[in-house]
N, C-alpha and C positions, 0 to 999 in steps of 0.2 A: 715701711710706708704702705698705706692701704692702696691696693691696686684694683679694688672692686669697681667695675664699670657700670654706672647707672645710666639711664636714658639721658642723653645730652651732656654727659659728664666728660671731663677732660682726661679721665684715666688717672695717671699720676699727677700729683699736685703741680709739678713744674711744667706741664705741657702748655697750659693756657698762658703762662707767664714767660715762655721761652723767648729769648732774644739772641740765640746763638748765631743767626745769620745776619750780619751787619746790614747788608743791602735790604733785606726784607724788613728788618726792624726799623730802619730809617724810612722805608716806604710807608709802613703803617703809621709812624709818627706824623708823616706828611698828610696821609689820608685822614687821620683823626683831627688834625688841625683844620682840614678843609670841610670835613663832615663830622662835627662833634658828637652827633647822635649815633654814629655808626659803631658797630662792635669793634672793628679795626684792631683785631688781635688774633692770635691763633684760634682756629675754630675746632671745637671738640667733636668727637664722633657722635652719632645720633642713632637711636633705635634700640631694639631688643638686646639686652645684655647677654641673653642666652641664645642668640640667633644662630642658625645653621647656615645662613647665607650672609656673607660679608661682601659688600660692594665697595670698591676703592676707586675714587675719582682722582682728578689731577690736583686741584687746589681751589680755594675759595674764589668766587667771582666778585668783582668790585661791588656790584649792586645786588648781589645775592647773599651768599654766606658771609662775606666780609661785612655786609651791612646788618644782617639779621643775627649772625652767630650760630646758624644751623645749616648743615650741608645742603646744597641744592635748593635753598629756600629763598623765594622772592625774585628770581630772575628766570630767564628763558630756559636755562639748562635743566631746571627741575620739572618743566612742564611734561615732557615725555617720560622722564624717569618715574615721577610719582603717579602719573596716570597708569603706566604699565604695571607698577607695583600693586596698585589698587585692582586692576583688571585680573591679576593673578593671585589675589588674596593675601598679599604681603602688607597691606595697609588698610586702615579703616576709612580713608577718604582719598579722592583722586588728585587733590591739590595740596601744595605746601607753600603757602604764601607768607606766613608769619609764625614765629615760634609759639605764639599763643593761640594758634588756630585749632588745637585739639588733635592734630595729626599724630597717630601712633603706628609704629611699624610692628609687624607680626613675623617673628622668625627671620627678621632681616635687620641688618645694621649697616650704616653708611659711614665711611671715613674718607680721608684724602691722603694721597702720597705726600703732599706738602700742606701743612696746616695754615700757612700764612698766604695772604694775597701777594702774588709776585707781580712786578711791573710788566705791563703788557701781557699778562696771563702766561708768562713764560719763565718758569723757574730755571735757574742754572743747575747743571748737573751736580755741583757740589752742594747746592741747597737741597736737592732731592736726597742726596746721601746723608746730609746732616739731619734731615727729618726722619730718616728711615728707622732710627732707634725708637721713635714713638709708634711707628707701625708695628715694630717688633713687640713693643710693650702691649699693644692692642691684641696681638695674637697670643701672647703669653697669658694675659689676663682673661682672655675669652677663647679658650681652646676648643669650643664646640663646633665652629664652622665646618661643614662638609663640602661646601661649594664657595669658591671665591670668584667674584666677577670683577674684572679689571676694565675700567672705562678709559680706553686709550693706551697707547704704547708705553708712555712714561709710568702710568699706574701699573701696567703689566710687569714692567721691569722692576719697579719698586717692590711689588709683592714677592717676586722671585727672590730679590735680595733679602727681604725680611724673612723669607722661608729658607734662606741659605741654599738656594737652588741655582743651577747654571742657566742663564738666559738662553744660551744657544740650544739647549735641549727642549725648550718650550717656546718656540717662536710666536710672535704676535701676528695675528690677522683677525679680521672681523669674523666672529663665529667660531674661532678656534676653541677646541675643547680638549684639555690635556688632563690625563690621569696622573696624579702626583705619586711619589713613592710610598706615601703613607695611606693611599687609597682615597684621598680627597681629590677634588676636581678644581681645575682652574679654567674658567671661561673668559673669553675676551670679546670686547665690543668696541666699535668706534665710540668716542665720547659723545654724549648727547648735548653738545654745545649748539649755540645758535647757528654758527657757521655750518656745522655738519648737517643739521636738520634742514636749514633753509636751502642749502645747495643739494639736498637729497642724497648726500653721501650716506647719511643714515636716515632711513625711513621708519615710521612707526612699525611697519610689518617686519623689517629687519631686526629692530630692537626687541620686539615681542618674541620673535623666534628664539633669540638668545635667552630671554627670560623664561620662555616655555621649557627650554632645555634645562635651565637651572631648577625649575620646579620638578621636572621629571627626575633629575638626579637626586633631589631631596626626597622625593616620594618613593 
């Protein structure tokens, strides 16, 4: 089976049609019935297939990736992310509002720990585990990344699981920077969610500092 990852592709053919988590599958059916024009399916990764920076978020948002079919596109969570990527030369424009908007990532790729919209934006631990195989496939098909950026604790733990590394050796905290056994790097940040940015738990300066560190490690 072809595992070549193109921009916006699902990777392996079964990713976008996955229904292995009954709760998530039922939730997507209900969302599709309520919003017939929504993507309402597993969301594929997006970005440069030869990227050396891989960003891992939590899961699609109801009015964002679940609606548009592209990670961090069309809702509040993508505002800070795409602006910062543009500021540091990882994209050709500062906004990502629609999959047809011409946004292109440079040396950067974005995926999620869980590919399906979870009820209440809270995936269950077993759902994170069930989806981890797709994150592993992403890493196997795209072995170039030198830097991983995890947005939030769940994404951080999912990345470590996909890399077969012990979470206890690489604790999550905002701004954490861990050198991995193979010489690659794992950075961590609070998620750029509406709650975190509006409560100032995560400020633009805080997030940019993490991204600057990612750029330094790549350069």
